[in-house]
Each structure stands twice: as structure tokens, then as C-alpha cells.
KEMARGU-974245 format. One record per residue (C-alpha): chain; x, y, z. Coordinates in nm, 4 decimals. Last residue first. Layout:
N
ATOM  mimar         u         v         w
ATOM      A         X         Y         Z
...
This chain:
177
ATOM  mimar         u         v         w
ATOM      A    5.6005   11.2729   11.8720
ATOM      A    5.7903   10.9673   11.9980
ATOM      A    5.6069   10.7239   11.7718
ATOM      A    5.6669   10.9406   11.4624
ATOM      A    6.0381   10.9518   11.5489
ATOM      A    6.0523   10.5735   11.5805
ATOM      A    5.8766   10.5221   11.2488
ATOM      A    6.1206   10.7596   11.0782
ATOM      A    6.4146   10.5788   11.2410
ATOM      A    6.2822   10.2464   11.1139
ATOM      A    6.2189   10.3821   10.7620
ATOM      A    6.5706   10.5293   10.7430
ATOM      A    6.7088   10.2029   10.8772
ATOM      A    6.5314   10.0156   10.5985
ATOM      A    6.6791   10.2448   10.3343
ATOM      A    7.0160   10.1982   10.4997
ATOM      A    6.9834    9.8208   10.4730
ATOM      A    6.8740    9.8583   10.1092
ATOM      A    7.1970   10.0483   10.0350
ATOM      A    7.3989    9.7595   10.1779
ATOM      A    7.2161    9.5165    9.9505
ATOM      A    7.2798    9.7447    9.6528
ATOM      A    7.6523    9.7509    9.7360
ATOM      A    7.6677    9.3711    9.7665
ATOM      A    7.4634    9.3119    9.4492
ATOM      A    7.6941    9.5452    9.2550
ATOM      A    7.9931    9.3565    9.3954
ATOM      A    7.8453    9.0240    9.2824
ATOM      A    7.7640    9.1608    8.9354
ATOM      A    8.1164    9.2990    8.8851
ATOM      A    8.2773    8.9779    9.0064
ATOM      A    8.0487    8.7719    8.7809
ATOM      A    8.1356    8.9785    8.4740
ATOM      A    8.5083    8.9711    8.5594
ATOM      A    8.5314    8.5924    8.6021
ATOM      A    8.8893    8.5214    8.7055
ATOM      A    8.7861    8.2167    8.9108
ATOM      A    8.9483    8.3725    9.2173
ATOM      A    8.7799    8.7062    9.1448
ATOM      A    8.4389    8.5395    9.1072
ATOM      A    8.4803    8.3488    9.4331
ATOM      A    8.5957    8.6694    9.6022
ATOM      A    8.2811    8.8578    9.5021
ATOM      A    8.0522    8.5743    9.6126
ATOM      A    8.2420    8.5406    9.9432
ATOM      A    8.1972    8.9130   10.0072
ATOM      A    7.8216    8.8685    9.9618
ATOM      A    7.8214    8.5809   10.2113
ATOM      A    8.0229    8.7937   10.4575
ATOM      A    7.7788    9.0812   10.4202
ATOM      A    7.4729    8.8644   10.4725
ATOM      A    7.6165    8.7141   10.7921
ATOM      A    7.7271    9.0533   10.9232
ATOM      A    7.3894    9.2124   10.8527
ATOM      A    7.1871    8.9760   11.0686
ATOM      A    7.1925    9.1890   11.3858
ATOM      A    7.0946    9.5117   11.2123
ATOM      A    7.1379    9.8242   11.4294
ATOM      A    7.4989    9.8046   11.5433
ATOM      A    7.6284    9.7088   11.2004
ATOM      A    7.4179    9.9800   11.0363
ATOM      A    7.5227   10.2773   11.2472
ATOM      A    7.8874   10.1840   11.2809
ATOM      A    7.9087   10.1149   10.9093
ATOM      A    7.7526   10.4492   10.8252
ATOM      A    8.0201   10.6339   11.0191
ATOM      A    8.2869   10.4507   10.8142
ATOM      A    8.1342   10.5621   10.4856
ATOM      A    8.3598   10.8664   10.4402
ATOM      A    8.6710   10.6519   10.4888
ATOM      A    8.5180   10.3995   10.2519
ATOM      A    8.4747   10.6581    9.9782
ATOM      A    8.8278   10.7901   10.0302
ATOM      A    8.9766   10.4405   10.0096
ATOM      A    8.7778   10.3880    9.6891
ATOM      A    8.9318   10.6960    9.5271
ATOM      A    9.2826   10.5967    9.6382
ATOM      A    9.2438   10.2467    9.4921
ATOM      A    9.1013   10.3898    9.1706
ATOM      A    9.4042   10.6180    9.1369
ATOM      A    9.6480   10.3387    9.2256
ATOM      A    9.5151   10.1001    8.9618
ATOM      A    9.6540    9.7519    9.0254
ATOM      A    9.2918    9.6363    9.0505
ATOM      A    9.3964    9.3988    9.3301
ATOM      A    9.4476    9.6994    9.5597
ATOM      A    9.0810    9.7936    9.5289
ATOM      A    8.9726    9.4379    9.6094
ATOM      A    9.2082    9.4367    9.9091
ATOM      A    9.0763    9.7717   10.0350
ATOM      A    8.7167    9.6464   10.0101
ATOM      A    8.8036    9.3329   10.2036
ATOM      A    9.0103    9.5212   10.4616
ATOM      A    8.7195    9.7568   10.5367
ATOM      A    8.4847    9.4606   10.5772
ATOM      A    8.7407    9.2830   10.7964
ATOM      A    8.7634    9.5946   11.0156
ATOM      A    8.3840    9.6044   11.0421
ATOM      A    8.3897    9.2356   11.1319
ATOM      A    8.6391    9.3024   11.4116
ATOM      A    8.4089    9.5706   11.5515
ATOM      A    8.1152    9.3317   11.5163
ATOM      A    8.2539    9.0312   11.7019
ATOM      A    7.9317    8.8273   11.6645
ATOM      A    8.0907    8.4855   11.7151
ATOM      A    7.9436    8.3256   11.4029
ATOM      A    8.0470    8.6219   11.1967
ATOM      A    8.4025    8.5962   11.3313
ATOM      A    8.4607    8.2599   11.1652
ATOM      A    8.3022    8.3767   10.8386
ATOM      A    8.5114    8.6906   10.8384
ATOM      A    8.8381    8.5029   10.8930
ATOM      A    8.7567    8.2583   10.6132
ATOM      A    8.6708    8.5479   10.3789
ATOM      A    8.9930    8.7287   10.4672
ATOM      A    9.1945    8.4159   10.3895
ATOM      A    9.0343    8.3963   10.0437
ATOM      A    9.1144    8.7624    9.9749
ATOM      A    9.4761    8.7015   10.0785
ATOM      A    9.5012    8.3992    9.8495
ATOM      A    9.3676    8.6069    9.5581
ATOM      A    9.6168    8.8814    9.6357
ATOM      A    9.9055    8.6320    9.6446
ATOM      A    9.7960    8.4729    9.3172
ATOM      A    9.7928    8.8187    9.1621
ATOM      A    9.4693    9.0027    9.0922
ATOM      A    9.4445    9.1523    8.7430
ATOM      A    9.1380    9.0217    8.5611
ATOM      A    8.9124    8.9557    8.8589
ATOM      A    9.0475    9.2720    9.0213
ATOM      A    8.9428    9.4761    8.7180
ATOM      A    8.5830    9.3523    8.7403
ATOM      A    8.5815    9.4060    9.1182
ATOM      A    8.7000    9.7640    9.0623
ATOM      A    8.4245    9.8230    8.8070
ATOM      A    8.1685    9.6976    9.0609
ATOM      A    8.3235    9.9353    9.3154
ATOM      A    8.3185   10.2555    9.1105
ATOM      A    7.9705   10.3556    8.9918
ATOM      A    7.7852   10.1763    9.2705
ATOM      A    8.0184   10.3265    9.5322
ATOM      A    7.9556   10.6778    9.4039
ATOM      A    7.5793   10.6228    9.4083
ATOM      A    7.6050   10.4747    9.7582
ATOM      A    7.7874   10.7818    9.8849
ATOM      A    7.5453   11.0181    9.7183
ATOM      A    7.2471   10.8423    9.8751
ATOM      A    7.4098   10.8559   10.2198
ATOM      A    7.4921   11.2244   10.1822
ATOM      A    7.1346   11.2922   10.0622
ATOM      A    6.9963   11.1208   10.3731
ATOM      A    7.2084   11.3582   10.5772
ATOM      A    7.5060   11.2877   10.8006
ATOM      A    7.5670   11.5815   11.0296
ATOM      A    7.9191   11.7205   11.0359
ATOM      A    8.1015   11.6513   11.3605
ATOM      A    8.1283   11.9824   11.5384
ATOM      A    8.4114   12.2296   11.5761
ATOM      A    8.4487   12.5475   11.7747
ATOM      A    8.2402   12.8474   11.8751
ATOM      A    8.4190   13.1619   11.7559
ATOM      A    8.3659   13.0609   11.3932
ATOM      A    8.1852   12.7269   11.3511
ATOM      A    8.4069   12.4769   11.1749
ATOM      A    8.2111   12.1807   11.0453
ATOM      A    8.3520   11.8307   11.0486
ATOM      A    8.3490   11.5339   10.8122
ATOM      A    8.2857   11.7308   10.4939
ATOM      A    8.6130   11.6312   10.3287
ATOM      A    8.7259   11.9935   10.3281
ATOM      A    8.6475   12.0158   10.7016
ATOM      A    8.8526   11.7047   10.7750
ATOM      A    9.1361   11.8526   10.5674
ATOM      A    9.1168   12.1813   10.7568
ATOM      A    9.1366   11.9951   11.0871
ATOM      A    9.4429   11.8029   10.9699
ATOM      A    9.6213   12.1250   10.8721
């Protein structure tokens, strides 16, 4: 059952009489993922700015402090977990269970991308934590327009990192050939 679900989600491929392989991640997959995030996450930040409880706002603030402390120490695996927690907390603060589930699915699919980018770009964690802080500041101040704009900026910034990685990998492949 679990294997079939992974296959349905496009994470593995079942090859008859041969076995399973991790599904390749194509440039189109990455573009599609960022398009879906750009449509949904800024809207989620907007809703969170209007709906977040005091407890949720305090939790977001604590997550930012934790991320900033870890960013200086370079604990990337912990920072990836904080990134996942940040996006989950924003989704939860929308008080929209369908949107929260949709965003969880997007981030589950994006997890492979995080490992690629966070291990390739040494300055990414500092930029990401600053962008998260901008989103949280807008949510705390209950400024939906600012929260939406800050989240859009964060997603676009992440997309630019992958565009740069694509160029770097292309350059590397041309050098090898």
C-alpha cells in the first residue's frame, strides 16, 4: 500500500520484474513545484496574518529565533527541519485544513530539492532565515498584504537558487564532456 502511494505521488517508479527506483527529478518537476508553491503559499501567508492565534504567532517567533541561532552554526539538517516546521506552522495558522494538507504535500515533494540546494549553496540558510523573519514579522503585525508579498519573495528567491544550480550543473556537465 505504501509503495503504491509513493508511486502515485511520483516519488518512485515501479519497473515490472526489475524492482523500484527513485523517480528522477526533472527540470519540469522543479518548475511545476515552484509554480504550485507560488500560487498557494503567498495566499496561506495572507490568511495566517489574519487568522493566526497568539500561540501560533509566538510559536512562529520562537522558530525564527531558533533558525537564526542555528544559521550561525551551520547545522544544515536542523535548518532544513526548521524550514519545514516554518512552512507547516504558516499553513496551520491559516486554520484551513484543506490548504494545510495541500501545502504539506507540496513540501513533502520538495524535500529532495531542499537536500540538493542546502548542500550546494553555503549562504542559502542565512537568506532563508531572513526571508522567514520577514514573513513572520508581517504575520505578527497582522499585515496580510505584507505577509503575502514576503512569502512570494521567499518562494521566488528559492526558485532563483534552483535556476542557478541548473546553470552550475549545466556548466559542470559541459566541462566534463
